[in-house]
Backbone atoms as SQL, in Angstrom:
CREATE TABLE atoms (id INTEGER PRIMARY KEY, chain TEXT, resi INTEGER, resn TEXT, atom TEXT, x REAL, y REAL, z REAL);
INSERT INTO atoms VALUES
  (1, 'A', 1, 'UNK', 'N', 56.235, -8.232, 1.855),
  (2, 'A', 1, 'UNK', 'CA', 57.245, -7.066, 2.027),
  (3, 'A', 1, 'UNK', 'C', 57.223, -5.962, 0.717),
  (4, 'A', 2, 'UNK', 'N', 57.594, -5.265, 0.728),
  (5, 'A', 2, 'UNK', 'CA', 57.630, -4.298, 0.068),
  (6, 'A', 2, 'UNK', 'C', 58.859, -4.092, -0.884),
  (7, 'A', 3, 'UNK', 'N', 59.092, -4.402, -1.968),
  (8, 'A', 3, 'UNK', 'CA', 60.093, -3.780, -2.147),
  (9, 'A', 3, 'UNK', 'C', 59.992, -2.602, -3.308),
  (10, 'A', 4, 'UNK', 'N', 61.502, -1.853, -3.351),
  (11, 'A', 4, 'UNK', 'CA', 61.750, -0.601, -3.448),
  (12, 'A', 4, 'UNK', 'C', 62.085, -0.560, -4.758),
  (13, 'A', 5, 'UNK', 'N', 61.557, -0.610, -6.062),
  (14, 'A', 5, 'UNK', 'CA', 62.469, -0.762, -7.129),
  (15, 'A', 5, 'UNK', 'C', 63.772, 0.212, -7.180),
  (16, 'A', 6, 'UNK', 'N', 64.778, -0.565, -8.564),
  (17, 'A', 6, 'UNK', 'CA', 66.005, 0.199, -8.462),
  (18, 'A', 6, 'UNK', 'C', 65.267, 1.630, -9.041),
  (19, 'A', 7, 'UNK', 'N', 66.205, 2.531, -9.453),
  (20, 'A', 7, 'UNK', 'CA', 65.976, 3.639, -9.805),
  (21, 'A', 7, 'UNK', 'C', 66.789, 3.561, -11.458),
  (22, 'A', 8, 'UNK', 'N', 66.311, 3.982, -12.406),
  (23, 'A', 8, 'UNK', 'CA', 67.678, 4.248, -13.366),
  (24, 'A', 8, 'UNK', 'C', 67.105, 5.397, -14.300),
  (25, 'A', 9, 'UNK', 'N', 67.996, 5.875, -14.647),
  (26, 'A', 9, 'UNK', 'CA', 67.868, 7.466, -15.394),
  (27, 'A', 9, 'UNK', 'C', 69.083, 6.878, -16.165),
  (28, 'A', 10, 'UNK', 'N', 69.107, 6.695, -17.547),
  (29, 'A', 10, 'UNK', 'CA', 70.251, 6.975, -19.027),
  (30, 'A', 10, 'UNK', 'C', 70.535, 7.857, -19.236),
  (31, 'A', 11, 'UNK', 'N', 71.875, 7.264, -18.751),
  (32, 'A', 11, 'UNK', 'CA', 73.136, 8.655, -18.794),
  (33, 'A', 11, 'UNK', 'C', 73.689, 9.658, -17.911),
  (34, 'A', 12, 'UNK', 'N', 72.418, 9.081, -16.934),
  (35, 'A', 12, 'UNK', 'CA', 72.701, 10.538, -15.666),
  (36, 'A', 12, 'UNK', 'C', 73.068, 9.597, -14.051),
  (37, 'A', 13, 'UNK', 'N', 74.169, 9.403, -14.105),
  (38, 'A', 13, 'UNK', 'CA', 75.192, 9.110, -12.946),
  (39, 'A', 13, 'UNK', 'C', 75.778, 10.043, -11.816),
  (40, 'A', 14, 'UNK', 'N', 75.756, 10.579, -11.301),
  (41, 'A', 14, 'UNK', 'CA', 76.158, 11.747, -10.504),
  (42, 'A', 14, 'UNK', 'C', 77.362, 10.668, -9.620),
  (43, 'A', 15, 'UNK', 'N', 78.945, 10.672, -9.157),
  (44, 'A', 15, 'UNK', 'CA', 79.888, 10.445, -8.370),
  (45, 'A', 15, 'UNK', 'C', 78.728, 9.858, -7.164),
  (46, 'A', 16, 'UNK', 'N', 77.898, 10.515, -6.642),
  (47, 'A', 16, 'UNK', 'CA', 77.718, 9.982, -6.044),
  (48, 'A', 16, 'UNK', 'C', 76.260, 9.584, -6.032),
  (49, 'A', 17, 'UNK', 'N', 76.130, 7.805, -5.578),
  (50, 'A', 17, 'UNK', 'CA', 74.427, 7.520, -5.491),
  (51, 'A', 17, 'UNK', 'C', 73.959, 7.164, -3.931),
  (52, 'A', 18, 'UNK', 'N', 72.927, 7.124, -4.072),
  (53, 'A', 18, 'UNK', 'CA', 71.868, 6.701, -3.244),
  (54, 'A', 18, 'UNK', 'C', 71.261, 5.131, -3.267),
  (55, 'A', 19, 'UNK', 'N', 71.056, 4.616, -2.734),
  (56, 'A', 19, 'UNK', 'CA', 70.502, 3.113, -3.093),
  (57, 'A', 19, 'UNK', 'C', 70.367, 2.918, -4.024),
  (58, 'A', 20, 'UNK', 'N', 69.090, 3.360, -4.382),
  (59, 'A', 20, 'UNK', 'CA', 67.928, 2.738, -5.317),
  (60, 'A', 20, 'UNK', 'C', 68.452, 3.226, -6.620),
  (61, 'A', 21, 'UNK', 'N', 69.397, 4.202, -6.595),
  (62, 'A', 21, 'UNK', 'CA', 70.403, 4.792, -7.843),
  (63, 'A', 21, 'UNK', 'C', 71.369, 3.772, -8.148),
  (64, 'A', 22, 'UNK', 'N', 72.143, 3.069, -7.018),
  (65, 'A', 22, 'UNK', 'CA', 73.296, 2.328, -7.195),
  (66, 'A', 22, 'UNK', 'C', 72.786, 0.976, -7.675),
  (67, 'A', 23, 'UNK', 'N', 71.380, 0.887, -7.618),
  (68, 'A', 23, 'UNK', 'CA', 71.220, -0.407, -7.187),
  (69, 'A', 23, 'UNK', 'C', 70.554, -0.699, -8.962),
  (70, 'A', 24, 'UNK', 'N', 70.219, 0.395, -9.878),
  (71, 'A', 24, 'UNK', 'CA', 69.899, 0.214, -11.145),
  (72, 'A', 24, 'UNK', 'C', 71.403, 0.798, -11.539),
  (73, 'A', 25, 'UNK', 'N', 71.991, 1.081, -10.866),
  (74, 'A', 25, 'UNK', 'CA', 73.329, 1.683, -12.370),
  (75, 'A', 25, 'UNK', 'C', 73.858, -0.065, -12.148),
  (76, 'A', 26, 'UNK', 'N', 74.137, -0.452, -11.521),
  (77, 'A', 26, 'UNK', 'CA', 74.444, -1.849, -10.831),
  (78, 'A', 26, 'UNK', 'C', 73.036, -3.439, -11.290),
  (79, 'A', 27, 'UNK', 'N', 72.415, -2.717, -11.871),
  (80, 'A', 27, 'UNK', 'CA', 71.590, -3.647, -12.781),
  (81, 'A', 27, 'UNK', 'C', 70.680, -5.003, -11.761),
  (82, 'A', 28, 'UNK', 'N', 70.445, -4.348, -10.582),
  (83, 'A', 28, 'UNK', 'CA', 70.007, -4.786, -9.729),
  (84, 'A', 28, 'UNK', 'C', 68.086, -4.698, -9.923),
  (85, 'A', 29, 'UNK', 'N', 67.188, -5.488, -9.318),
  (86, 'A', 29, 'UNK', 'CA', 66.586, -5.472, -9.928),
  (87, 'A', 29, 'UNK', 'C', 65.061, -4.719, -9.094),
  (88, 'A', 30, 'UNK', 'N', 66.052, -4.399, -7.932),
  (89, 'A', 30, 'UNK', 'CA', 65.386, -3.850, -6.606),
  (90, 'A', 30, 'UNK', 'C', 67.085, -3.456, -6.104),
  (91, 'A', 31, 'UNK', 'N', 66.079, -2.396, -4.547),
  (92, 'A', 31, 'UNK', 'CA', 67.260, -1.922, -3.970),
  (93, 'A', 31, 'UNK', 'C', 67.574, -3.146, -3.187),
  (94, 'A', 32, 'UNK', 'N', 66.365, -3.830, -2.312),
  (95, 'A', 32, 'UNK', 'CA', 66.579, -4.983, -1.516),
  (96, 'A', 32, 'UNK', 'C', 68.129, -6.272, -2.355),
  (97, 'A', 33, 'UNK', 'N', 67.661, -6.255, -3.758),
  (98, 'A', 33, 'UNK', 'CA', 68.270, -7.591, -4.380),
  (99, 'A', 33, 'UNK', 'C', 69.858, -6.710, -3.942),
  (100, 'A', 34, 'UNK', 'N', 70.297, -4.747, -4.209),
  (101, 'A', 34, 'UNK', 'CA', 72.066, -4.970, -4.281),
  (102, 'A', 34, 'UNK', 'C', 72.202, -4.945, -2.841),
  (103, 'A', 35, 'UNK', 'N', 70.997, -4.904, -1.972),
  (104, 'A', 35, 'UNK', 'CA', 72.048, -4.411, -0.543),
  (105, 'A', 35, 'UNK', 'C', 72.751, -5.930, -0.307),
  (106, 'A', 36, 'UNK', 'N', 71.065, -7.194, -0.685),
  (107, 'A', 36, 'UNK', 'CA', 71.999, -8.334, -0.009),
  (108, 'A', 36, 'UNK', 'C', 73.309, -8.971, -1.360),
  (109, 'A', 37, 'UNK', 'N', 73.676, -8.198, -2.440),
  (110, 'A', 37, 'UNK', 'CA', 74.567, -7.987, -3.356),
  (111, 'A', 37, 'UNK', 'C', 76.050, -7.467, -2.300),
  (112, 'A', 38, 'UNK', 'N', 75.682, -6.484, -1.435),
  (113, 'A', 38, 'UNK', 'CA', 76.124, -5.413, -1.258),
  (114, 'A', 38, 'UNK', 'C', 77.684, -6.309, 0.010),
  (115, 'A', 39, 'UNK', 'N', 76.169, -7.081, 0.843),
  (116, 'A', 39, 'UNK', 'CA', 76.510, -7.830, 2.474),
  (117, 'A', 39, 'UNK', 'C', 77.528, -9.156, 1.774),
  (118, 'A', 40, 'UNK', 'N', 76.699, -9.220, 0.742),
  (119, 'A', 40, 'UNK', 'CA', 78.081, -10.739, 0.030),
  (120, 'A', 40, 'UNK', 'C', 79.204, -10.384, -0.465),
  (121, 'A', 41, 'UNK', 'N', 79.347, -8.863, -0.853),
  (122, 'A', 41, 'UNK', 'CA', 80.892, -8.581, -1.437),
  (123, 'A', 41, 'UNK', 'C', 80.820, -8.271, -2.694),
  (124, 'A', 42, 'UNK', 'N', 79.941, -8.398, -3.380),
  (125, 'A', 42, 'UNK', 'CA', 79.708, -8.584, -5.053),
  (126, 'A', 42, 'UNK', 'C', 79.711, -6.834, -5.080),
  (127, 'A', 43, 'UNK', 'N', 79.245, -6.095, -4.151),
  (128, 'A', 43, 'UNK', 'CA', 79.936, -5.051, -4.287),
  (129, 'A', 43, 'UNK', 'C', 79.566, -3.949, -2.729),
  (130, 'A', 44, 'UNK', 'N', 80.963, -2.798, -3.039),
  (131, 'A', 44, 'UNK', 'CA', 81.176, -2.439, -2.191),
  (132, 'A', 44, 'UNK', 'C', 80.168, -1.848, -0.643),
  (133, 'A', 45, 'UNK', 'N', 80.581, -1.830, 0.601),
  (134, 'A', 45, 'UNK', 'CA', 79.625, -0.997, 0.852),
  (135, 'A', 45, 'UNK', 'C', 79.501, 0.112, 0.898),
  (136, 'A', 46, 'UNK', 'N', 78.347, 1.173, 1.453),
  (137, 'A', 46, 'UNK', 'CA', 78.600, 2.351, 0.908),
  (138, 'A', 46, 'UNK', 'C', 79.545, 3.213, 1.547),
  (139, 'A', 47, 'UNK', 'N', 80.073, 4.460, 0.962),
  (140, 'A', 47, 'UNK', 'CA', 81.008, 4.952, 1.132),
  (141, 'A', 47, 'UNK', 'C', 80.728, 6.099, 2.303),
  (142, 'A', 48, 'UNK', 'N', 79.248, 6.637, 2.524),
  (143, 'A', 48, 'UNK', 'CA', 79.047, 7.587, 3.061),
  (144, 'A', 48, 'UNK', 'C', 77.296, 7.197, 3.827),
  (145, 'A', 49, 'UNK', 'N', 77.701, 7.120, 5.492),
  (146, 'A', 49, 'UNK', 'CA', 76.295, 6.464, 5.911),
  (147, 'A', 49, 'UNK', 'C', 76.378, 7.594, 7.296),
  (148, 'A', 50, 'UNK', 'N', 75.132, 8.317, 7.293),
  (149, 'A', 50, 'UNK', 'CA', 74.481, 9.418, 7.712),
  (150, 'A', 50, 'UNK', 'C', 73.338, 9.101, 7.846),
  (151, 'A', 51, 'UNK', 'N', 73.447, 8.286, 9.183),
  (152, 'A', 51, 'UNK', 'CA', 72.273, 7.750, 9.885),
  (153, 'A', 51, 'UNK', 'C', 71.284, 6.069, 8.910),
  (154, 'A', 52, 'UNK', 'N', 70.284, 6.558, 8.619),
  (155, 'A', 52, 'UNK', 'CA', 69.741, 5.577, 7.572),
  (156, 'A', 52, 'UNK', 'C', 70.259, 5.813, 5.897),
  (157, 'A', 53, 'UNK', 'N', 71.060, 6.941, 5.748),
  (158, 'A', 53, 'UNK', 'CA', 71.016, 7.319, 4.129),
  (159, 'A', 53, 'UNK', 'C', 72.521, 6.857, 4.069),
  (160, 'A', 54, 'UNK', 'N', 72.544, 6.015, 3.258),
  (161, 'A', 54, 'UNK', 'CA', 73.359, 5.380, 2.429),
  (162, 'A', 54, 'UNK', 'C', 73.841, 5.890, 1.223),
  (163, 'A', 55, 'UNK', 'N', 74.965, 6.285, 1.017),
  (164, 'A', 55, 'UNK', 'CA', 75.692, 6.621, -0.314),
  (165, 'A', 55, 'UNK', 'C', 76.739, 5.983, -1.128),
  (166, 'A', 56, 'UNK', 'N', 77.106, 5.271, -1.981),
  (167, 'A', 56, 'UNK', 'CA', 77.738, 4.867, -3.010),
  (168, 'A', 56, 'UNK', 'C', 78.640, 5.417, -4.269),
  (169, 'A', 57, 'UNK', 'N', 79.672, 5.331, -4.028),
  (170, 'A', 57, 'UNK', 'CA', 80.531, 6.129, -5.001),
  (171, 'A', 57, 'UNK', 'C', 80.510, 5.465, -6.435),
  (172, 'A', 58, 'UNK', 'N', 80.309, 6.168, -7.430),
  (173, 'A', 58, 'UNK', 'CA', 79.934, 5.741, -8.986),
  (174, 'A', 58, 'UNK', 'C', 81.307, 4.963, -8.998),
  (175, 'A', 59, 'UNK', 'N', 82.385, 5.543, -8.508),
  (176, 'A', 59, 'UNK', 'CA', 83.872, 5.012, -8.971),
  (177, 'A', 59, 'UNK', 'C', 84.461, 3.723, -8.360),
  (178, 'A', 60, 'UNK', 'N', 84.037, 3.223, -7.061),
  (179, 'A', 60, 'UNK', 'CA', 83.677, 2.001, -6.702),
  (180, 'A', 60, 'UNK', 'C', 82.850, 1.044, -6.742),
  (181, 'A', 61, 'UNK', 'N', 81.157, 1.527, -7.450),
  (182, 'A', 61, 'UNK', 'CA', 80.708, 0.430, -8.263),
  (183, 'A', 61, 'UNK', 'C', 81.337, -0.388, -9.391),
  (184, 'A', 62, 'UNK', 'N', 82.050, 1.309, -10.429),
  (185, 'A', 62, 'UNK', 'CA', 82.445, 0.925, -11.311),
  (186, 'A', 62, 'UNK', 'C', 83.605, -0.105, -11.470),
  (187, 'A', 63, 'UNK', 'N', 84.579, -0.436, -10.637),
  (188, 'A', 63, 'UNK', 'CA', 85.634, -1.657, -9.815),
  (189, 'A', 63, 'UNK', 'C', 84.630, -2.996, -10.125),
  (190, 'A', 64, 'UNK', 'N', 83.864, -2.756, -9.233),
  (191, 'A', 64, 'UNK', 'CA', 83.092, -3.894, -8.896),
  (192, 'A', 64, 'UNK', 'C', 82.256, -4.637, -9.670),
  (193, 'A', 65, 'UNK', 'N', 81.546, -3.549, -10.822),
  (194, 'A', 65, 'UNK', 'CA', 81.422, -4.414, -11.602),
  (195, 'A', 65, 'UNK', 'C', 82.218, -4.752, -12.768),
  (196, 'A', 66, 'UNK', 'N', 83.433, -4.291, -12.849),
  (197, 'A', 66, 'UNK', 'CA', 84.256, -4.473, -14.208),
  (198, 'A', 66, 'UNK', 'C', 85.254, -5.957, -13.354),
  (199, 'A', 67, 'UNK', 'N', 85.249, -6.031, -12.062),
  (200, 'A', 67, 'UNK', 'CA', 86.097, -7.506, -11.508),
  (201, 'A', 67, 'UNK', 'C', 86.073, -8.572, -12.526),
  (202, 'A', 68, 'UNK', 'N', 86.956, -9.106, -12.564),
  (203, 'A', 68, 'UNK', 'CA', 86.722, -10.465, -13.822),
  (204, 'A', 68, 'UNK', 'C', 86.277, -11.781, -13.264),
  (205, 'A', 69, 'UNK', 'N', 86.521, -11.356, -11.913),
  (206, 'A', 69, 'UNK', 'CA', 85.140, -12.652, -11.031),
  (207, 'A', 69, 'UNK', 'C', 84.344, -12.750, -11.045),
  (208, 'A', 70, 'UNK', 'N', 83.595, -11.448, -11.794),
  (209, 'A', 70, 'UNK', 'CA', 82.245, -11.559, -11.520),
  (210, 'A', 70, 'UNK', 'C', 81.600, -11.832, -12.695),
  (211, 'A', 71, 'UNK', 'N', 80.537, -13.041, -13.277),
  (212, 'A', 71, 'UNK', 'CA', 79.728, -13.626, -13.497),
  (213, 'A', 71, 'UNK', 'C', 79.651, -12.905, -14.996),
  (214, 'A', 72, 'UNK', 'N', 78.740, -11.825, -14.912),
  (215, 'A', 72, 'UNK', 'CA', 79.064, -10.514, -16.176),
  (216, 'A', 72, 'UNK', 'C', 79.891, -10.059, -16.430),
  (217, 'A', 73, 'UNK', 'N', 81.256, -9.698, -15.913),
  (218, 'A', 73, 'UNK', 'CA', 82.247, -8.885, -16.555),
  (219, 'A', 73, 'UNK', 'C', 82.597, -9.105, -18.181),
  (220, 'A', 74, 'UNK', 'N', 81.941, -10.124, -18.521),
  (221, 'A', 74, 'UNK', 'CA', 82.628, -10.539, -19.726),
  (222, 'A', 74, 'UNK', 'C', 81.649, -10.226, -21.008),
  (223, 'A', 75, 'UNK', 'N', 79.862, -9.918, -20.070),
  (224, 'A', 75, 'UNK', 'CA', 78.886, -10.093, -20.479),
  (225, 'A', 75, 'UNK', 'C', 78.565, -9.042, -21.965),
  (226, 'A', 76, 'UNK', 'N', 78.197, -9.290, -22.802),
  (227, 'A', 76, 'UNK', 'CA', 77.938, -8.553, -24.333),
  (228, 'A', 76, 'UNK', 'C', 76.020, -8.714, -23.721),
  (229, 'A', 77, 'UNK', 'N', 76.114, -7.850, -25.019),
  (230, 'A', 77, 'UNK', 'CA', 74.262, -7.802, -25.405),
  (231, 'A', 77, 'UNK', 'C', 74.080, -8.087, -25.254),
  (232, 'A', 78, 'UNK', 'N', 74.565, -8.706, -26.424),
  (233, 'A', 78, 'UNK', 'CA', 73.885, -10.303, -26.551),
  (234, 'A', 78, 'UNK', 'C', 73.048, -11.574, -25.571),
  (235, 'A', 79, 'UNK', 'N', 73.899, -11.424, -24.511),
  (236, 'A', 79, 'UNK', 'CA', 73.903, -12.036, -23.484),
  (237, 'A', 79, 'UNK', 'C', 72.380, -11.285, -22.568),
  (238, 'A', 80, 'UNK', 'N', 72.594, -10.239, -22.350),
  (239, 'A', 80, 'UNK', 'CA', 71.204, -9.525, -21.908),
  (240, 'A', 80, 'UNK', 'C', 70.033, -10.274, -22.464),
  (241, 'A', 81, 'UNK', 'N', 70.663, -9.834, -23.392),
  (242, 'A', 81, 'UNK', 'CA', 69.093, -10.063, -24.201),
  (243, 'A', 81, 'UNK', 'C', 68.714, -11.295, -24.217),
  (244, 'A', 82, 'UNK', 'N', 69.414, -12.411, -24.326),
  (245, 'A', 82, 'UNK', 'CA', 69.167, -13.818, -24.747),
  (246, 'A', 82, 'UNK', 'C', 68.706, -14.070, -22.571),
  (247, 'A', 83, 'UNK', 'N', 68.812, -13.353, -22.005),
  (248, 'A', 83, 'UNK', 'CA', 68.554, -13.492, -20.497),
  (249, 'A', 83, 'UNK', 'C', 66.654, -12.903, -20.277),
  (250, 'A', 84, 'UNK', 'N', 66.704, -12.598, -21.341),
  (251, 'A', 84, 'UNK', 'CA', 65.405, -11.413, -21.305),
  (252, 'A', 84, 'UNK', 'C', 64.316, -12.832, -21.906);
């Protein structure tokens, strides 16, 4: 199975993001891992669905990331570096 990489473009995140960009924004390594987390309820479902195209709202992703019940909500840069 081919995995689609998450897209990361530092500092460039529009208010609406396709799956690859949303995956990168949330720190996921692939679109598939992001979609698994969407299905699990970690991230919101897409706000816009047109055929196969799915779009997430950045504001909704921000709220999901900031939830205190998320393990990474209080994560610091040192924590992330330790995981590398």
